C-alpha positions as CSV (number, residue, x, y, z in Angstrom):
1,M,23.4,23.6,-14.5
2,A,22.5,20.3,-13.8
3,L,20.5,18.6,-16.4
4,N,17.0,18.8,-15.8
5,L,15.4,16.3,-18.2
6,R,11.6,17.0,-16.8
7,Q,12.5,20.8,-17.5
8,R,13.8,20.7,-21.0
9,Q,10.5,17.7,-22.2
10,T,8.2,20.7,-21.2
11,E,10.0,23.4,-23.0
12,C,10.3,21.3,-26.1
13,I,6.6,20.4,-25.9
14,A,5.9,24.6,-25.0
15,R,7.5,25.1,-28.4
16,M,5.4,22.3,-30.1
17,L,2.1,23.4,-28.6
18,N,3.3,27.4,-30.3
19,L,3.6,26.1,-33.9
20,N,7.4,25.6,-32.8
21,Q,8.0,29.3,-32.3
22,P,10.6,30.5,-30.2
23,I,9.7,31.1,-26.9
24,N,9.8,34.4,-24.3
25,A,10.7,33.9,-20.9
26,S,7.3,33.3,-19.5
27,G,7.0,30.5,-21.1
28,T,4.6,31.1,-23.9
29,A,5.0,32.7,-27.5
30,N,5.6,36.1,-28.6
31,E,2.0,36.3,-30.9
32,E,-1.0,34.1,-29.2
33,V,-2.6,31.6,-31.7
34,Y,-5.8,29.9,-30.8
35,K,-5.5,26.2,-32.2
36,I,-6.2,22.6,-31.6
37,L,-4.0,20.2,-30.5
38,I,-4.8,16.0,-32.0
39,Y,-2.9,13.0,-30.3
40,D,-2.5,9.7,-30.1
41,E,-2.1,7.5,-27.0
42,F,1.0,7.4,-26.3
43,C,1.7,10.7,-27.1
44,Q,-1.0,11.5,-24.5
45,D,0.9,9.5,-22.1
46,I,3.9,11.5,-22.3
47,L,1.7,15.1,-22.3
48,S,-0.1,13.7,-19.4
49,P,2.9,13.7,-16.4
50,L,4.2,17.8,-17.7
51,I,1.2,19.7,-19.5
52,H,-2.3,19.7,-17.5
53,V,-5.6,21.8,-19.3
54,K,-4.2,24.8,-17.3
55,D,-1.3,24.7,-19.3
56,L,-3.1,23.7,-22.6
57,R,-5.2,26.8,-22.1
58,K,-1.8,29.1,-21.8
59,H,-0.5,28.0,-25.2
60,G,-3.4,28.7,-26.7
61,V,-5.0,25.2,-26.8
62,T,-8.5,25.6,-27.2
63,L,-9.6,21.8,-28.4
64,Y,-8.0,18.7,-27.5
65,F,-9.2,15.5,-28.8
66,P,-7.6,11.7,-29.8
67,I,-6.7,11.2,-33.3
68,N,-8.5,8.1,-33.5
69,K,-12.0,9.6,-32.3
70,D,-14.6,11.0,-35.1
71,R,-14.0,15.1,-35.4
72,K,-16.0,17.9,-36.9
73,P,-14.4,20.2,-39.2
74,V,-12.9,23.7,-38.1
75,S,-12.0,26.7,-40.2
76,D,-9.0,29.0,-39.8
77,V,-7.3,27.1,-36.8
78,P,-4.2,25.5,-37.3
79,A,-4.0,22.2,-36.0
80,V,-1.3,20.5,-33.7
81,Y,-0.8,16.9,-34.0
82,F,1.5,14.9,-32.3
83,V,1.9,11.3,-32.8
84,K,4.4,8.4,-33.3
85,P,4.8,8.0,-36.6
86,I,3.5,4.6,-37.9
87,Q,1.2,3.7,-40.7
88,K,-2.2,3.6,-38.9
89,N,-1.5,7.3,-37.8
90,I,-0.1,8.6,-41.7
91,Q,-3.3,7.4,-42.8
92,R,-5.9,9.0,-40.0
93,I,-3.7,12.6,-41.3
94,I,-4.3,11.5,-44.9
95,S,-7.8,11.8,-44.9
96,D,-8.2,14.5,-42.2
97,A,-6.4,16.7,-45.1
98,S,-8.6,15.1,-47.4
99,N,-11.8,15.9,-45.3
100,S,-10.7,19.2,-45.3
101,L,-11.0,18.8,-41.3
102,Y,-8.4,21.9,-41.2
103,D,-7.0,24.5,-43.3
104,Y,-3.2,24.0,-41.4
105,F,-2.0,21.1,-39.8
106,H,1.0,21.2,-37.7
107,L,2.8,17.5,-37.7
108,N,4.7,16.6,-35.0
109,F,5.8,12.9,-34.5
110,S,7.0,12.0,-31.8
111,S,10.3,10.8,-32.8
112,S,12.0,10.4,-36.3
113,I,9.7,9.3,-38.9
114,P,11.1,6.8,-41.3
115,R,11.3,7.8,-45.1
116,P,8.8,5.4,-46.2
117,L,6.5,6.8,-44.5
118,L,7.3,10.4,-45.3
119,E,6.8,9.7,-48.6
120,E,3.7,7.3,-47.9
121,L,2.4,10.8,-46.1
122,A,3.2,12.7,-49.2
123,S,2.1,10.6,-51.9
124,G,-1.3,10.1,-49.9
125,T,-1.7,14.2,-49.5
126,V,-0.8,14.7,-53.1
127,N,-3.7,12.3,-54.6
128,T,-6.2,13.6,-52.9
129,D,-5.2,17.5,-53.4
130,S,-4.5,18.0,-49.5
131,T,-0.6,19.0,-49.6
132,K,-1.5,22.7,-48.9
133,R,-2.9,22.3,-45.9
134,I,0.3,20.5,-44.2
135,N,1.8,23.5,-43.0
136,K,5.1,22.1,-41.9
137,V,6.4,18.6,-40.5
138,H,8.6,17.9,-37.4
139,D,10.8,15.2,-35.8
140,Q,10.3,16.1,-32.7
141,Y,12.7,13.3,-30.7
142,L,10.3,13.1,-27.3
143,E,9.2,9.5,-27.0
144,F,10.2,9.2,-23.8
145,V,7.7,9.9,-20.4
146,T,9.2,11.8,-17.9
147,L,7.4,11.4,-14.5
148,E,10.1,13.4,-12.4
149,D,13.1,16.0,-13.0
150,N,15.2,12.6,-12.8
151,L,12.9,9.4,-13.6
152,F,11.7,8.6,-16.9
153,S,10.7,5.6,-19.0
154,L,10.2,4.3,-22.6
155,A,6.6,2.7,-22.2
156,D,8.0,-0.1,-23.5
157,K,5.6,-2.8,-21.6
158,S,6.8,-6.8,-21.0
159,C,10.3,-6.1,-22.7
160,Y,11.3,-8.2,-20.2
161,V,9.0,-11.1,-21.4
162,Q,10.5,-10.2,-25.1
163,L,13.7,-10.6,-24.3
164,N,14.1,-13.6,-22.1
165,D,11.6,-15.2,-24.2
166,P,13.5,-18.5,-25.7
167,K,11.1,-18.0,-28.7
168,T,11.9,-14.9,-29.5
169,T,13.5,-14.8,-32.6
170,D,16.4,-12.5,-33.9
171,N,15.1,-10.4,-36.0
172,E,12.7,-9.7,-33.0
173,I,15.0,-9.2,-30.9
174,E,17.1,-6.8,-33.5
175,E,13.2,-4.7,-33.8
176,I,13.3,-4.6,-29.3
177,I,16.8,-3.0,-29.9
178,E,16.6,-0.5,-32.1
179,K,13.4,0.6,-30.4
180,L,15.5,1.5,-27.2
181,A,18.4,2.2,-28.7
182,S,15.5,4.9,-30.5
183,G,14.3,5.8,-27.4
184,L,17.2,6.6,-25.5
185,F,18.5,9.1,-28.8
186,C,15.0,11.0,-28.4
187,V,16.3,11.6,-24.4
188,L,19.9,12.3,-25.2
189,A,18.9,14.5,-27.8
190,T,16.0,16.6,-25.5
191,L,19.2,16.6,-23.1
192,G,21.3,18.2,-25.7
193,V,24.1,15.6,-24.5
194,V,26.2,13.0,-25.9
195,P,27.6,10.8,-23.0
196,I,30.2,8.5,-22.1
197,I,28.6,4.8,-22.6
198,R,29.3,2.2,-20.2
199,C,27.6,-1.0,-20.0
200,P,28.2,-4.5,-19.2
201,R,29.9,-6.9,-22.1
202,G,27.4,-9.2,-23.2
203,G,23.7,-9.7,-23.6
204,P,20.9,-6.6,-24.3
205,A,22.6,-3.7,-22.4
206,E,25.9,-4.5,-25.0
207,M,23.8,-4.5,-27.8
208,V,21.7,-1.1,-27.1
209,A,24.6,0.5,-26.2
210,S,26.3,-0.2,-29.6
211,L,23.5,0.7,-31.9
212,L,23.5,3.8,-29.5
213,D,27.0,4.4,-30.1
214,Q,26.8,4.2,-33.8
215,R,23.6,5.7,-34.4
216,L,25.2,9.1,-32.3
217,R,28.0,9.0,-35.1
218,D,25.9,9.1,-38.0
219,H,24.3,12.5,-36.5
220,L,27.1,14.0,-35.7
221,L,28.2,13.8,-39.4
222,V,25.6,16.3,-40.0
223,K,26.3,19.7,-40.2
224,N,23.6,21.1,-38.2
225,N,22.7,18.5,-35.8
226,L,20.6,18.4,-32.4
227,F,23.5,18.3,-30.4
228,T,25.6,21.1,-31.8
229,E,22.1,23.4,-31.8
230,N,21.3,22.6,-28.0
231,G,24.7,21.4,-26.2
232,H,25.5,23.4,-23.4
233,F,28.0,20.7,-22.1
234,T,31.1,21.5,-25.0
235,S,34.2,20.9,-22.7
236,S,34.8,16.8,-22.1
237,F,34.8,16.5,-18.8
238,Q,31.5,18.1,-18.2
239,R,29.8,15.4,-20.5
240,P,27.5,12.9,-18.0
241,V,28.4,9.2,-18.4
242,L,25.5,6.6,-19.4
243,C,25.3,3.6,-17.8
244,L,23.1,0.6,-19.2
245,F,22.4,-2.2,-17.3
246,D,20.2,-5.8,-17.8
247,R,17.2,-6.5,-15.1
248,N,19.4,-10.3,-14.8
249,L,21.5,-7.5,-12.5
250,E,19.6,-7.6,-9.8
251,L,16.3,-9.5,-9.8
252,S,15.1,-9.2,-6.1
253,V,15.2,-5.1,-6.5
254,A,12.4,-6.0,-9.0
255,I,10.6,-8.5,-6.7
256,Q,10.8,-7.2,-3.2
257,H,8.3,-5.4,-1.3
258,D,9.8,-2.2,0.5
259,F,8.0,0.3,2.7
260,R,9.4,3.5,1.6
261,Y,6.7,6.2,0.8
262,R,7.1,7.0,-3.0
263,P,7.9,2.7,-3.7
264,L,5.2,1.5,-1.4
265,V,2.2,4.2,-3.5
266,H,3.5,3.2,-6.8
267,D,3.1,-0.7,-5.5
268,I,0.1,-0.7,-3.2
269,L,-2.2,2.0,-4.5
270,G,-1.1,2.0,-8.4
271,L,0.3,5.1,-9.0
272,K,0.9,5.9,-13.1
273,L,1.7,8.9,-14.9
274,N,2.0,10.1,-11.4
275,R,-2.0,10.2,-10.7
276,L,-3.2,7.7,-8.4
277,G,-7.0,7.1,-7.4
278,V,-8.0,6.7,-2.7
279,K,-11.2,5.2,-2.2
280,E,-13.2,7.5,0.5
281,N,-15.2,6.4,3.6
282,N,-18.4,7.2,0.9
283,G,-17.7,4.2,-1.4
284,G,-16.1,7.1,-4.3
285,K,-12.3,7.1,-5.6
286,K,-10.9,10.5,-5.0
287,S,-7.8,11.4,-8.0
288,Y,-5.0,12.8,-6.6
289,E,-1.6,13.7,-8.7
290,L,2.3,13.4,-7.3
291,D,4.5,14.8,-8.9
292,G,7.3,17.7,-8.7
293,L,4.3,20.6,-7.8
294,D,4.0,18.3,-4.3
295,P,6.5,19.7,-1.8
296,F,5.4,16.8,0.6
297,W,6.0,14.1,-2.1
298,V,9.6,15.4,-3.4
299,A,10.8,16.1,0.3
300,N,9.6,12.5,1.8
301,G,8.6,10.0,-1.2
302,S,12.1,8.6,0.1
303,L,11.0,8.2,4.0
304,E,10.4,4.9,5.2
305,F,6.5,4.9,6.3
306,P,6.8,5.7,9.7
307,E,8.0,8.4,9.3
308,V,5.9,9.8,6.6
309,A,3.1,9.6,9.1
310,V,5.2,11.6,11.4
311,E,6.0,14.0,9.3
312,I,2.4,14.3,8.4
313,E,1.4,15.3,12.0
314,T,4.4,17.7,12.3
315,Q,3.2,19.5,9.0
316,L,-0.7,19.6,10.6
317,S,0.3,20.9,14.2
318,K,2.7,23.4,12.1
319,Y,-0.5,24.4,10.0
320,K,-2.9,25.0,13.4
321,K,-0.1,26.9,15.0
322,D,0.1,29.2,12.0
323,V,-3.7,30.0,11.6
324,D,-4.5,30.6,15.4
325,E,-1.7,33.0,14.8
326,V,-3.7,35.0,12.1
327,N,-6.6,34.4,14.0
328,R,-5.5,36.3,16.9
329,R,-3.7,38.7,15.2
330,T,-6.4,39.7,13.4
331,G,-9.0,39.0,16.0
332,G,-10.4,35.6,15.0
333,N,-11.0,32.6,17.7
334,D,-7.8,29.9,18.2
335,G,-8.3,26.8,16.9
336,A,-11.3,27.7,14.1
337,E,-10.5,26.4,10.5
338,F,-8.8,29.0,8.4
339,E,-11.1,31.4,6.7
340,G,-11.1,34.8,4.7
341,T,-14.9,35.3,5.8
342,A,-13.7,36.1,9.4
343,L,-11.0,38.3,9.1
344,I,-12.3,41.3,10.9
345,G,-10.8,43.4,13.8
346,N,-7.1,44.7,13.5
347,T,-6.5,46.3,9.9
348,K,-3.2,46.5,10.7
349,H,-2.6,42.6,9.9
350,L,-5.3,41.9,7.8
351,M,-3.3,42.4,4.4
352,N,-0.8,39.7,6.1
353,A,-3.6,37.8,7.1
354,V,-5.7,37.9,3.2
355,N,-2.1,37.4,1.7
356,S,-1.4,34.6,3.6
357,L,-4.4,32.8,3.0
358,P,-3.5,31.2,-0.2
359,E,-0.1,29.9,1.1
360,L,-2.3,28.3,4.1
361,T,-5.0,26.8,2.0
362,E,-2.7,25.1,-0.3
363,R,-0.8,23.8,2.4
364,K,-4.1,22.3,4.1
365,Q,-4.5,20.9,0.4
366,V,-1.5,18.9,0.4
367,I,-1.4,17.9,4.3
368,D,-4.7,16.5,3.7
369,K,-4.1,14.4,0.4
370,H,-1.5,13.4,1.8
371,T,-3.3,12.4,5.2
372,N,-6.0,10.3,3.3
373,I,-3.2,8.1,1.0
374,A,-1.3,7.6,4.3
375,T,-4.4,6.5,5.6
376,A,-5.1,4.6,2.4
377,L,-1.8,2.6,3.2
378,L,-2.1,1.7,6.3
379,G,-5.1,0.1,5.5
380,E,-3.4,-2.2,3.4
381,I,-0.3,-2.5,5.6
382,K,-2.5,-4.0,8.7
383,E,-5.0,-5.7,6.3
384,R,-2.1,-7.5,4.5
385,S,0.9,-7.3,7.0
386,L,3.1,-5.7,4.2
387,D,5.6,-4.2,7.0
388,S,6.3,-7.8,8.0
389,F,7.3,-8.9,4.6
390,A,9.5,-5.8,3.3
391,K,11.4,-6.5,6.6
392,K,11.6,-10.7,6.6
393,E,12.8,-10.0,3.3
394,Y,15.1,-7.8,3.7
395,E,16.1,-9.9,6.5
396,M,17.0,-12.4,4.2
397,M,18.2,-11.1,1.5
398,I,21.1,-9.8,4.9
399,R,21.6,-13.1,6.5
400,G,21.3,-15.7,3.4
401,G,17.8,-17.6,3.8
402,I,15.3,-17.8,6.9
403,D,14.1,-20.2,9.2
404,R,11.7,-23.3,8.0
405,G,9.1,-22.5,10.3
406,E,9.4,-18.7,9.7
407,L,8.7,-19.0,6.3
408,L,6.0,-21.4,6.3
409,A,4.0,-18.4,9.2
410,V,4.6,-15.9,6.2
411,L,3.3,-17.7,3.5
412,K,0.2,-19.4,6.1
413,G,-0.1,-15.8,7.3
414,K,-1.7,-12.6,6.1
415,G,-1.4,-11.5,2.4
416,T,-2.7,-11.4,-0.8
417,K,-1.4,-14.1,-3.3
418,M,0.8,-12.1,-5.2
419,D,2.4,-11.1,-1.5
420,K,3.3,-15.0,-0.7
421,L,4.9,-15.7,-4.4
422,R,6.8,-12.5,-4.1
423,F,8.1,-13.6,-0.9
424,A,8.8,-16.8,-1.9
425,I,10.5,-15.8,-4.5
426,M,12.9,-13.9,-2.6
427,F,13.7,-16.9,-0.7
428,L,14.7,-18.6,-3.6
429,I,16.7,-15.7,-4.4
430,S,18.5,-14.9,-1.3
431,S,18.9,-18.8,-0.3
432,E,22.8,-19.9,-1.7
433,T,21.5,-23.4,-1.8
434,L,18.2,-24.9,-2.4
435,P,17.7,-27.4,0.1
436,Q,15.0,-30.2,-1.9
437,L,12.8,-30.3,1.2
438,E,12.3,-26.5,1.9
439,V,12.0,-25.9,-1.2
440,E,8.7,-28.7,-1.8
441,T,7.3,-27.0,1.6
442,V,7.1,-23.8,-0.4
443,E,5.7,-25.1,-3.7
444,N,3.2,-27.0,-1.5
445,A,2.2,-23.7,1.0
446,L,2.1,-21.7,-2.4
447,K,-0.6,-24.3,-3.7
448,E,-2.5,-25.0,-0.6
449,A,-2.7,-21.0,-1.1
450,E,-3.6,-21.6,-4.4
451,V,-1.1,-19.6,-5.9
452,D,0.2,-19.7,-9.6
453,T,3.7,-21.0,-8.7
454,S,4.6,-20.8,-12.4
455,A,7.1,-17.6,-11.4
456,F,8.4,-19.6,-9.3
457,Q,9.1,-22.3,-11.1
458,Y,11.1,-20.2,-13.2
459,V,13.4,-18.5,-11.1
460,K,14.0,-21.9,-9.4
461,K,14.6,-22.7,-13.2
462,I,17.4,-20.4,-13.3
463,K,18.6,-20.8,-9.7
464,S,19.2,-24.1,-11.1
465,L,20.7,-24.0,-14.1
466,L,23.6,-21.4,-12.3
467,N,24.3,-23.8,-9.6
468,V,24.8,-26.7,-12.3
469,S,27.2,-24.0,-14.0
470,L,29.4,-23.6,-11.3
471,V,30.0,-27.2,-10.0
472,S,31.3,-27.4,-13.2
473,A,33.2,-24.3,-14.3
474,N,35.7,-26.5,-14.7
475,S,34.1,-29.6,-16.6
476,A,33.9,-30.0,-20.5
477,S,30.2,-29.6,-19.9
478,K,30.6,-26.1,-19.3
479,S,30.4,-24.8,-22.8
480,N,26.8,-26.6,-23.6
481,I,25.4,-24.9,-20.3
482,V,26.4,-21.5,-21.5
483,D,24.8,-22.4,-24.8
484,W,22.0,-23.4,-24.1
485,A,21.5,-20.2,-21.1
486,E,22.5,-17.6,-23.8
487,K,19.4,-19.5,-25.8
488,L,17.2,-19.8,-23.4
489,Y,17.9,-16.3,-21.4
490,G,18.7,-14.2,-24.2
491,Q,21.9,-13.7,-22.0
492,S,25.7,-14.2,-20.9
493,I,25.3,-17.0,-17.9
494,S,28.3,-14.9,-17.2
495,A,26.2,-11.8,-16.7
496,V,23.2,-13.5,-14.9
497,T,25.9,-15.4,-12.1
498,A,27.2,-11.5,-11.3
499,G,23.7,-10.8,-10.6
500,V,23.2,-13.5,-8.5
501,K,26.4,-12.7,-6.7
502,N,25.2,-9.3,-6.5
503,L,21.8,-10.5,-4.7
504,L,23.8,-12.5,-2.3
505,S,25.8,-9.6,-0.9
506,S,25.8,-8.6,2.4
507,D,26.3,-4.9,1.7
508,H,23.0,-2.9,2.4
509,Q,23.7,-0.7,-1.0
510,L,21.7,-1.5,-4.3
511,A,24.3,-3.0,-6.7
512,I,22.9,-0.2,-9.4
513,A,23.7,2.0,-6.8
514,R,27.6,0.1,-6.0
515,T,28.2,-0.1,-9.5
516,V,27.2,3.3,-11.2
517,E,29.3,5.0,-7.7
518,A,32.2,3.1,-9.6
519,L,31.6,4.2,-13.1
520,M,31.1,7.7,-11.5
521,E,34.3,7.8,-9.8
522,G,36.4,5.6,-13.1
523,K,39.0,4.1,-10.4
524,P,40.1,1.0,-11.4
525,N,37.9,-1.4,-9.8
526,P,37.4,-5.3,-10.3
527,E,33.3,-5.3,-10.0
528,I,33.1,-2.9,-13.3
529,E,37.0,-3.6,-15.3
530,S,35.0,-5.5,-17.6
531,Y,32.8,-3.0,-18.3
532,L,32.4,-1.5,-22.4
533,M,33.4,1.7,-23.1
534,L,32.3,3.8,-26.0
535,D,32.8,7.3,-26.6
536,P,30.6,8.1,-29.9
537,R,33.1,11.9,-30.3
538,A,36.2,9.9,-30.3
539,P,37.3,7.9,-33.4
540,K,36.6,4.3,-33.1
541,S,39.9,3.1,-32.1
542,N,40.4,5.3,-29.8
543,S,36.9,5.1,-27.9
544,G,37.7,3.7,-24.5
545,Q,39.9,6.9,-23.4
546,M,37.6,8.8,-20.6
547,K,37.1,6.6,-17.6
548,G,35.6,9.8,-15.4
549,P,35.6,11.2,-12.9
550,F,31.5,12.3,-14.0
551,K,30.1,15.4,-12.4
552,E,26.6,13.5,-14.1
553,A,25.2,9.9,-15.1
554,I,22.2,8.9,-16.8
555,V,21.3,5.0,-15.6
556,F,19.1,3.2,-17.8
557,M,17.5,-0.3,-17.0
558,I,16.8,-2.7,-19.6
559,G,13.5,-5.2,-18.8
560,G,11.8,-2.9,-16.0
561,G,13.2,-0.3,-13.6
562,N,11.5,0.4,-10.0
563,Y,10.7,3.6,-7.7
564,V,13.3,1.2,-5.3
565,E,16.3,1.8,-7.6
566,Y,15.4,5.4,-8.4
567,G,15.3,6.3,-5.0
568,S,18.5,4.1,-4.1
569,L,20.4,6.4,-7.0
570,Q,19.3,9.8,-6.1
571,E,20.1,8.9,-2.3
572,L,23.8,8.4,-4.2
573,A,24.1,11.5,-5.6
574,K,23.1,13.1,-2.9
575,S,25.6,11.5,-0.6
576,Q,28.6,12.2,-3.2
577,Q,31.2,14.7,-1.8
578,P,30.5,17.5,-4.0
579,A,26.4,16.3,-4.9
580,K,26.1,14.2,-8.1
581,H,23.6,14.3,-10.4
582,I,21.8,11.2,-11.6
583,I,19.0,10.4,-14.0
584,Y,17.1,6.7,-13.8
585,G,15.1,5.9,-16.2
586,S,13.8,2.2,-17.9
587,T,12.0,0.6,-20.3
588,E,8.8,0.9,-18.6
589,I,8.4,1.4,-14.4
590,L,7.3,-1.7,-12.8
591,T,5.5,-2.6,-9.4
592,G,7.3,-5.8,-7.7
593,G,3.7,-7.7,-8.8
594,D,3.7,-5.7,-12.6
595,F,7.5,-7.9,-12.9
596,V,5.8,-10.9,-11.0
597,D,3.6,-11.3,-13.7
598,Q,6.4,-11.0,-16.8
599,L,8.5,-14.3,-15.0
600,A,4.6,-16.2,-14.5
601,L,4.6,-15.6,-18.7
602,L,8.3,-16.9,-19.0
603,G,7.3,-20.0,-16.6
604,K,4.1,-20.6,-18.4
605,K,6.0,-20.1,-21.6
606,M,8.7,-22.8,-20.9
607,G,5.8,-24.9,-19.6
608,L,6.6,-24.3,-15.7
609,G,4.1,-24.0,-12.7
610,S,0.5,-24.5,-11.8
611,V,-2.3,-22.9,-12.4
612,P,-4.4,-22.6,-8.9
613,G,-7.4,-24.5,-8.7
614,P,-10.0,-25.2,-5.8
615,A,-8.5,-26.9,-2.7
616,P,-9.5,-30.6,-2.4
617,A,-12.6,-31.8,-0.4
618,Q,-11.7,-32.9,2.9
């Protein structure tokens, strides 16, 4: 059975909501107990894509509140707390217990609670004589957000900036690495698997891999550990491979405009935690959910936008045909909107028609939802020429450049400031050489459009650094440049150089998909021969023996992921014979604009770029 992260996390949450009692086949506890749910902002984000209000009712949750909200006492009802193990939450729990808000406290922490905080909780409740109210304390290992069956995020914001800021201290880097290793440990504990770990040498990926490997080794020494209880993958050949990457492996995919449905909805309409709002004609906003329960989203998320529009028309035609068929069989009018009230006439087909009503109604709701979303997208596409941005960026990556006239036409044409900035950065990344005149022309065009060029200047700095290091590869100054780059960008220069080579490849397959395919195959391959291999179940002296092939992979991008990479990896998994299974995760899921904002912040920290101002008077 393939690993299903969404299903496993949902099961863990259901068990937690039922006071950590065993769950029966219907997904609820054998004994129904009414309770109150208390959560913090981070854990609300964990719950949001997985559990809806009706699901809370099913699990006996009658009231639910944020932990920082003032609440009134409720007696004889247990309170289920689901919060991060941080001091602020511990202090609030002690306060709630001492004020006798609830008779029974079931405390669930999103990850393992550190001993000092546990001691603070114990002493705080002892001092207020409220220890008896604390019924149980559980480490849930759920500190990640699952958006789809094979997509998750650690919701760790601005990780790329922190890891690449030259002013970040060693202690701060260690804290970030510890947080990422802890989040990945939660993912593995929820899945119940101990993977083989692969990553490039040098940089944050190796640091996270090494710490995670050590943490798994230490945990496996415990007799009743999380993996002996949950592990369904006892045979060595069934273990997955965990592939860790740094965002600098491939910058372009984090910036480019993409014309597929899922990335477009995320990038243009601001999909967040599987929800988005679409403006209506009356000026209001309609909220929609897009997740695994939406069959159209699941089936068509990876299609190009024009194909999605055709599919919506096809589904609508099929729906109308089915409605006409029901009306014909029951004596209704052809073409009329399907309503149960008009079902008269042929009683032989009446029951079938009534039974089909919920299914037809649900289909119509899905069609209407995606018609509205597609209409909103089309409006943005026309207004901003997004199809042109996507097409020309792709051509730039394939050809390794663009005609100067064409470049200026785009920068002076339709599109937001961010669209033009992203396009200009894609020009930098795709060009093997950077003629001074062309770069100055682009900079002037951006300034004319009143665009802040900090992100552009930052990428230009990286490119010039790489070009210098490549030119002087055999000179005595190489080591100084490498040292400077490592200090400046927080990773080895060779890793960035490899990333630029990937960016300039004419192969349509993304670098991450190509590399994951090679790592899953386990065959000799020059692209991955330097990759580190760690097996937490093997002695450290014998850690690099198991090279695959692997049926399943967990891929994690440090520094921000996106729906483009996610889609590429899902296509790779389906294209394999037999089909393989890939879970994709990242520190956070970013739009192209979000990531460029982080590049701009780095540029400003280095004193690069210009702040936009009004155009000079003519």
